[in-house]
DRENPA-685801 format. One record per residue (C-alpha): residue in one letter; chain; x, y, z. Coordinates in Angstrom, 2 decimals. Layout:
residues N
["A" "A" [X Y Z]] ...
END
This chain:
residues 269
["M" "A" [89.87 35.50 57.37]] ["A" "A" [87.80 37.52 59.79]] ["V" "A" [84.05 37.00 59.74]] ["E" "A" [81.88 40.02 60.31]] ["L" "A" [78.95 39.34 62.61]] ["I" "A" [75.77 41.25 61.92]] ["F" "A" [73.25 41.46 64.76]] ["E" "A" [69.63 42.25 64.04]] ["T" "A" [68.37 45.12 66.16]] ["R" "A" [64.64 45.26 66.83]] ["S" "A" [62.61 47.35 69.19]] ["K" "A" [61.19 45.87 72.39]] ["A" "A" [57.67 46.37 71.08]] ["S" "A" [58.50 44.45 67.90]] ["L" "A" [60.05 41.60 69.89]] ["A" "A" [57.06 41.48 72.24]] ["L" "A" [54.66 41.27 69.29]] ["S" "A" [56.74 38.52 67.71]] ["D" "A" [56.84 36.56 70.97]] ["S" "A" [53.10 37.01 71.44]] ["Y" "A" [52.44 35.71 67.93]] ["I" "A" [54.46 32.58 68.67]] ["M" "A" [52.57 32.04 71.93]] ["I" "A" [49.24 32.54 70.14]] ["K" "A" [50.22 29.81 67.68]] ["R" "A" [51.27 27.57 70.58]] ["S" "A" [48.00 28.05 72.46]] ["G" "A" [46.01 27.62 69.26]] ["L" "A" [47.69 24.28 68.56]] ["H" "A" [46.88 23.15 72.11]] ["I" "A" [43.22 23.99 71.54]] ["I" "A" [43.11 22.16 68.20]] ["R" "A" [44.83 19.06 69.59]] ["N" "A" [42.65 18.94 72.70]] ["R" "A" [39.62 17.54 70.90]] ["D" "A" [37.63 16.89 74.07]] ["Q" "A" [37.79 20.55 75.06]] ["L" "A" [37.06 21.63 71.50]] ["L" "A" [33.98 19.43 71.21]] ["G" "A" [32.79 20.64 74.62]] ["A" "A" [33.17 24.26 73.52]] ["F" "A" [30.94 23.57 70.52]] ["F" "A" [28.31 21.22 71.91]] ["Q" "A" [27.77 22.58 75.44]] ["P" "A" [26.23 25.90 74.29]] ["I" "A" [24.07 24.05 71.74]] ["M" "A" [22.81 21.79 74.53]] ["F" "A" [22.00 24.83 76.70]] ["L" "A" [20.21 26.47 73.78]] ["V" "A" [18.04 23.45 73.01]] ["L" "A" [17.39 22.74 76.71]] ["F" "A" [16.30 26.26 77.66]] ["A" "A" [14.26 26.75 74.49]] ["S" "A" [12.46 23.42 74.94]] ["V" "A" [11.94 23.37 78.71]] ["F" "A" [11.38 27.03 79.59]] ["G" "A" [10.24 28.49 76.28]] ["G" "A" [6.53 27.85 76.80]] ["A" "A" [6.40 29.47 80.24]] ["I" "A" [8.73 32.42 79.71]] ["S" "A" [7.43 33.37 76.26]] ["K" "A" [4.23 34.62 77.95]] ["A" "A" [6.23 37.36 79.68]] ["L" "A" [7.88 38.55 76.45]] ["P" "A" [6.68 41.41 74.23]] ["P" "A" [4.22 40.41 71.50]] ["G" "A" [5.89 38.96 68.42]] ["V" "A" [9.14 38.02 70.20]] ["S" "A" [9.82 34.29 70.38]] ["Y" "A" [11.71 32.91 73.37]] ["L" "A" [14.37 31.44 71.07]] ["N" "A" [15.14 34.86 69.61]] ["F" "A" [15.12 36.34 73.13]] ["L" "A" [17.33 33.54 74.47]] ["M" "A" [20.02 33.60 71.80]] ["A" "A" [21.76 36.71 73.12]] ["G" "A" [21.91 35.21 76.62]] ["I" "A" [23.37 31.92 75.39]] ["I" "A" [25.95 33.75 73.27]] ["V" "A" [27.13 35.86 76.22]] ["Q" "A" [27.05 32.86 78.57]] ["T" "A" [29.20 30.92 76.11]] ["T" "A" [31.78 33.68 75.85]] ["A" "A" [31.83 34.21 79.63]] ["F" "A" [32.37 30.55 80.49]] ["G" "A" [34.67 30.10 77.49]] ["S" "A" [36.90 32.90 78.74]] ["T" "A" [37.59 30.94 81.93]] ["T" "A" [39.76 28.50 79.95]] ["T" "A" [42.38 31.26 79.99]] ["A" "A" [42.67 30.81 83.76]] ["I" "A" [43.08 27.04 83.42]] ["A" "A" [45.73 27.39 80.71]] ["V" "A" [47.73 30.02 82.64]] ["C" "A" [47.63 28.00 85.86]] ["N" "A" [48.60 24.86 83.97]] ["D" "A" [51.67 26.56 82.49]] ["L" "A" [52.73 27.86 85.90]] ["Q" "A" [52.20 24.51 87.64]] ["K" "A" [54.05 22.44 85.03]] ["G" "A" [57.07 24.73 84.97]] ["I" "A" [56.91 25.62 81.28]] ["V" "A" [57.09 29.31 82.18]] ["D" "A" [60.44 28.66 83.91]] ["R" "A" [61.73 27.31 80.60]] ["F" "A" [60.48 30.39 78.79]] ["R" "A" [62.33 32.58 81.31]] ["S" "A" [65.62 31.08 80.10]] ["L" "A" [64.86 32.40 76.61]] ["P" "A" [65.11 36.00 75.39]] ["M" "A" [61.36 36.46 75.21]] ["S" "A" [58.66 38.56 76.80]] ["N" "A" [57.02 36.90 79.79]] ["L" "A" [53.74 38.62 79.02]] ["A" "A" [53.64 36.88 75.64]] ["V" "A" [52.38 33.80 77.50]] ["L" "A" [49.33 35.68 78.75]] ["N" "A" [48.75 37.30 75.36]] ["G" "A" [48.89 33.90 73.69]] ["H" "A" [46.24 32.37 75.92]] ["V" "A" [43.92 35.38 75.80]] ["V" "A" [43.99 35.81 72.01]] ["S" "A" [43.74 32.09 71.20]] ["D" "A" [40.73 31.77 73.51]] ["L" "A" [39.20 34.76 71.73]] ["F" "A" [39.39 32.87 68.42]] ["R" "A" [37.99 29.71 69.98]] ["N" "A" [35.08 31.60 71.50]] ["G" "A" [34.43 33.25 68.16]] ["I" "A" [34.23 29.92 66.34]] ["S" "A" [32.06 28.47 69.10]] ["T" "A" [29.66 31.42 68.82]] ["I" "A" [29.37 31.05 65.05]] ["V" "A" [28.64 27.32 65.37]] ["M" "A" [25.97 28.03 67.99]] ["I" "A" [24.28 30.69 65.84]] ["L" "A" [24.18 28.27 62.90]] ["A" "A" [22.63 25.64 65.17]] ["G" "A" [20.09 28.21 66.34]] ["L" "A" [19.12 28.99 62.75]] ["I" "A" [18.43 25.30 62.19]] ["I" "A" [15.99 25.10 65.12]] ["G" "A" [14.14 28.33 64.36]] ["F" "A" [16.27 31.33 65.40]] ["R" "A" [15.37 34.28 63.17]] ["P" "A" [17.44 37.42 63.84]] ["H" "A" [16.42 40.88 62.63]] ["A" "A" [19.94 42.34 62.74]] ["S" "A" [21.46 44.08 59.74]] ["F" "A" [25.04 43.55 58.58]] ["T" "A" [26.09 46.65 60.52]] ["D" "A" [24.31 45.34 63.61]] ["W" "A" [26.27 42.09 63.38]] ["L" "A" [29.52 44.04 63.18]] ["V" "A" [28.54 45.95 66.34]] ["I" "A" [27.60 42.66 68.04]] ["A" "A" [31.00 41.23 67.11]] ["G" "A" [32.75 44.29 68.55]] ["I" "A" [30.80 44.11 71.82]] ["L" "A" [31.52 40.38 72.20]] ["I" "A" [35.23 40.75 71.37]] ["L" "A" [35.62 43.50 73.97]] ["F" "A" [33.66 41.49 76.54]] ["T" "A" [35.64 38.29 75.86]] ["L" "A" [38.97 40.08 76.21]] ["A" "A" [37.83 41.66 79.48]] ["F" "A" [36.75 38.35 81.02]] ["S" "A" [39.81 36.51 79.67]] ["W" "A" [42.18 38.95 81.37]] ["L" "A" [40.09 38.74 84.53]] ["S" "A" [40.34 34.95 84.32]] ["A" "A" [44.10 35.21 83.83]] ["I" "A" [44.33 36.82 87.28]] ["V" "A" [42.50 33.83 88.76]] ["G" "A" [44.87 31.46 86.97]] ["I" "A" [47.91 33.26 88.35]] ["L" "A" [46.64 33.36 91.94]] ["A" "A" [45.22 29.82 92.10]] ["K" "A" [47.30 27.04 93.65]] ["S" "A" [45.99 24.27 91.40]] ["V" "A" [44.00 23.66 88.22]] ["E" "A" [41.17 22.21 90.33]] ["G" "A" [41.10 25.43 92.35]] ["V" "A" [40.92 27.45 89.13]] ["Q" "A" [37.84 25.56 87.97]] ["W" "A" [36.05 26.24 91.25]] ["L" "A" [37.06 29.91 91.45]] ["T" "A" [36.05 30.71 87.88]] ["F" "A" [32.74 28.94 88.39]] ["V" "A" [32.05 31.05 91.50]] ["L" "A" [32.98 34.17 89.52]] ["V" "A" [30.97 33.56 86.34]] ["F" "A" [27.97 31.48 87.44]] ["P" "A" [26.23 34.10 89.65]] ["L" "A" [26.82 36.87 87.09]] ["T" "A" [25.39 34.75 84.28]] ["F" "A" [22.32 33.31 85.96]] ["A" "A" [21.50 36.38 88.06]] ["S" "A" [21.07 38.42 84.89]] ["T" "A" [18.60 38.88 82.06]] ["A" "A" [20.38 36.26 79.96]] ["F" "A" [17.52 33.76 80.22]] ["V" "A" [14.54 35.62 81.71]] ["P" "A" [13.27 39.24 81.68]] ["S" "A" [14.07 41.29 84.77]] ["E" "A" [10.39 42.22 85.31]] ["G" "A" [9.65 38.90 87.04]] ["M" "A" [12.56 39.14 89.51]] ["N" "A" [12.23 40.16 93.15]] ["P" "A" [13.47 43.72 93.88]] ["V" "A" [16.83 42.72 95.39]] ["L" "A" [17.75 40.33 92.58]] ["K" "A" [16.52 42.78 89.96]] ["A" "A" [18.65 45.58 91.42]] ["F" "A" [21.72 43.35 91.15]] ["A" "A" [20.82 41.95 87.74]] ["V" "A" [20.32 45.26 85.96]] ["N" "A" [23.52 46.77 87.38]] ["Q" "A" [26.12 44.17 86.42]] ["P" "A" [28.17 43.73 83.24]] ["I" "A" [26.66 40.57 81.79]] ["T" "A" [23.15 42.03 81.77]] ["Q" "A" [24.34 45.12 79.91]] ["V" "A" [26.17 43.03 77.31]] ["V" "A" [23.19 40.68 76.93]] ["E" "A" [20.72 43.56 76.54]] ["A" "A" [22.92 45.30 73.97]] ["V" "A" [23.36 42.13 71.90]] ["R" "A" [19.67 41.24 72.28]] ["A" "A" [18.49 44.65 71.09]] ["L" "A" [20.67 44.38 67.99]] ["I" "A" [19.50 40.83 67.27]] ["L" "A" [15.82 41.73 67.66]] ["G" "A" [16.18 44.98 65.74]] ["T" "A" [14.99 47.12 68.65]] ["P" "A" [16.58 50.35 69.97]] ["I" "A" [19.77 49.60 71.88]] ["G" "A" [19.38 52.60 74.20]] ["S" "A" [22.08 53.04 76.83]] ["H" "A" [22.98 49.35 76.90]] ["G" "A" [25.59 49.75 74.16]] ["W" "A" [27.81 52.26 75.92]] ["L" "A" [27.20 50.62 79.31]] ["A" "A" [28.33 47.25 77.91]] ["A" "A" [31.41 48.86 76.38]] ["G" "A" [32.07 50.82 79.56]] ["W" "A" [31.96 47.72 81.76]] ["S" "A" [34.28 45.81 79.42]] ["V" "A" [36.77 48.66 79.08]] ["G" "A" [36.71 49.24 82.84]] ["I" "A" [37.45 45.56 83.53]] ["L" "A" [40.25 45.63 80.94]] ["I" "A" [41.83 48.77 82.42]] ["I" "A" [42.02 47.06 85.82]] ["S" "A" [42.66 43.43 84.88]] ["M" "A" [45.34 43.82 82.17]] ["P" "A" [47.95 45.70 84.24]] ["L" "A" [47.06 43.72 87.37]] ["A" "A" [47.45 40.38 85.58]] ["S" "A" [50.74 41.56 84.05]] ["W" "A" [52.10 42.66 87.43]] ["L" "A" [51.00 39.47 89.18]] ["F" "A" [52.50 37.33 86.41]] ["R" "A" [55.86 39.12 86.60]] ["R" "A" [55.85 38.80 90.38]] ["K" "A" [54.92 35.11 90.22]] ["T" "A" [57.52 34.18 87.61]] ["A" "A" [60.28 36.23 89.25]] ["S" "A" [59.95 34.42 92.59]] 
END
């Protein structure tokens, strides 16, 4: 008796989404099972928050507008710093997959290669989101008092999601190009550290020398920090909102196709 075989036909876009979902679950399980990394993602920003608020709060608060506490001023900077450094784990995960040969195994399967990148980027987005929520709760315990409305918090979430995706895809490029995981850690540090600390994340720009100030006010992290800070403090956001979105979208437009092309080239060789 002949058996009729029925093959399921699905579009390439549907298959790519399905593969990406599987890779997101895979990367998410790696994050959950790596408890050391998970604890570091939660406790490191809390340590920075307490350290900066305790050590520098008394001196820097004098340069702030009347009625603004340094803790409220600082929170936006710590949030953006956390998402920026947290996004670099995408580079480590991508490099690790390439070095260990797991991507070669995936190539033998009928799946989208780019699903690997999508999995790491999206799972790190969720991890950064949870880390940010934990840090805000910790801030509330030690005296953080935001003036943002519910709508403001939604806008803050949108700005941070866009910024995290932009830096995660940028980090993916580093992970693809790096020769080792150790090299990734150094390269991402060199990329993120100057942008974070040469910004208004921790101090106002008014006290900076002219050269540093010119750099600080014209780079993406400052725009994201100022947009988030204005929403947290309940002050006018001005042009910082569209500048923050513009920087993030611009980075995404460049980094997504470049990372995809580099990944295809790397895995095809």
